[in-house]
N, C-alpha and C positions, 0 to 999 in steps of 0.2 A: 418533452423528452425526460426519461429517467436516466439520469447520469450518476455514476458512482466515480468518487475519487479514491484513489489508493496511493497514499502519500508515502514518501521515503527518501533517504539518501541515495539508495541503489549504489551502495559502496563497497563492491560492485554489483552491478545487476547480474541475476543468474537464472537458471531455468526454474528454480523455485519461485522467483517473483513472476516471471512470465506464464508459468504454468497456473499459478494461483489466479493471475488476471484472466487468463483464458478460460479456466474452468468457471469462474465466477461469472464471467460474461455469458458464456453459453449454457449455464444451469440456472438463470434467474430471468426476471423480466426487465432487465436492464437494457437500455438501447445502446449505451456507450460507457465504457470504462477508461478513465484517465489515470495514467500513472503520473503523479504529481512529483516531479523531481524536485526535492527542496534543497535549499543552499545549506542547511543544516538542522540538526535535530536538537532544540533546546533541552530535552531531557538527557542528552549525551554530551554535557560539556566536556571540552577537550578532546573530543572524538577526532582521530586522525582520519582524514578522508584519503582514499587511495588515488583519487583524481579530483581535479578541480570540477566545479559545477558544470562548465561547459563539455567537459570531456565526459562527465557522467551522463549529462543529456543526450549526447551524441550516441554513447554506448546504449543508453535505453532505447533511442529511435532504432538503431540497428538491429537490437534484439526483437523489438515489436515488429519492424518489418519483416523479419525473418518468420517470426510466429504467424503474422498475418497471412504471408504468402504460403506457409505450410498448411494453414487450416482455414482457408478462405471459404470452403464449403461448409464447414462446422459453424463459422461465425455467422452465416447467412444474413448478411448485410448489417450484423452488429459491428460496432467499431472499438478497436483499442486504440488509444490515443497517448501520446507522450506529451506532457505539457511542462512548459517553463513558466506558468502563470505566477508562481511564487517568487520568482526572480526579481519581479517588479514591485514586490510588496516590501514593507518595513521588516528589518531583522532584529531579532531573531523571527524565525518563521512559525507562527502558532496556526494550529488547524482552525480555530474559531474565526481567526482573522481572514484566512483563506476562504473559508465557508461564506463569510459576510461579504468578501469582495466578489465571489462567484455569484452570490445571489444579486448582488448589485449589477454586476456586468451582464449576467444571462438570467433575468427574472422569469423567463418563460420555462425554465427547466426546474424539475424536482430533483434536488442533489441528495445523494446517498454518501455514506462513508464506509470503506472496507478496512477492517484491522484484522491482525492476527490474534489468536487467543492470548498470546504473551502481552499484547498491548491492552487488552481488556483488563488484565490483571493490574496494570499500572494506569489506567484511563483517568482514575479519580485524581492524579496528580496533574493531569493536562490542564492547562489555562482554559477556564471557563467550560470545564467538562460538562457541567450541569445544563448550560445553554445548548451545547451540542447534542446532548442526550434527549433533551426536550424537543428539539427542533429538527432532527434529521434521522431517518432510518439508518441503523448502523448494522452492517453485516460483518459476522465473526467467522474467518477462516481458521480451521483446525491446525494446531501445531502439536507435535508430538513434544512431551516433556522428556528432559534429559533422563529422568528415572524410569519413564514409561507408565508412570502412575496416572490415574484419571484426576483431574483437578476439578473441585467443586467451584462452578463459576457463579452460583447462585448470589453471593454477598456482591461480587463485582458486578451483577447485572441489575441490581436495584436502581431505580431513578431513570431507566431508559424508556422513552415513549415506544419505540420499535427496535428490538434487538432480535436478529435473526441469526442463529447458528447454522452454518452451512454443513449440514449433515451429509455425510456420504461423499464429502470432497477429499480427494486424495491428498495424502501427506507427501512433501518434498523435504527429504532428509539432506539439508543443505542450509547454510547460512553465509551471509557476507563475512561475518567474523571469522568462521572457519576458512574461507578463502583468503582473507588478508593475513591470517596467520600462517596458512600454507605458503603464501607469496613470500612472507618473512622468512620462513624456515629454508624454502627451496629457491627463492629468487624468482618464482613464477607460480600461476595457479591454473587449474584446469576447470572449465565451466561445464565440462560434460559429465 
């Protein structure tokens, strides 16, 4: 099977995450897409998490259950899965270590990686980025820049075996950072 991992803290999960996962799964040749809830992002030292890892995992499962029931026909036997696979791995959690562990645990599958354009720009700061880029197909989901300007991704794209920009994918104008800031200002936030 072709399985794609979409990792994140999902701090908190929102319709941008679920919309991105659903669109990618239904518009590519993937069989499954796993939202890989991570205990923490090593590139975001000192990040304040809105919820602990078990709460974020439960929230992600609820969100995906809702999306799956609302879009069952569109999914057409393809699966959205929420995974706590990284919870059992050494910390901090690095994508390369997760991909190695997945290959070892499930050698029968072809693993892919889904990232946002913003992550492509900092991908060369990831631990063992060259190994990931050489060994796994990477799908890149578009993100609107704050200025609305088009970014030149050619320099960031050097060194990848297979890099696919998901052209035509819808933008989701929301971020977990915005939601956390809204919660801090108002004491609550809206995922709608």
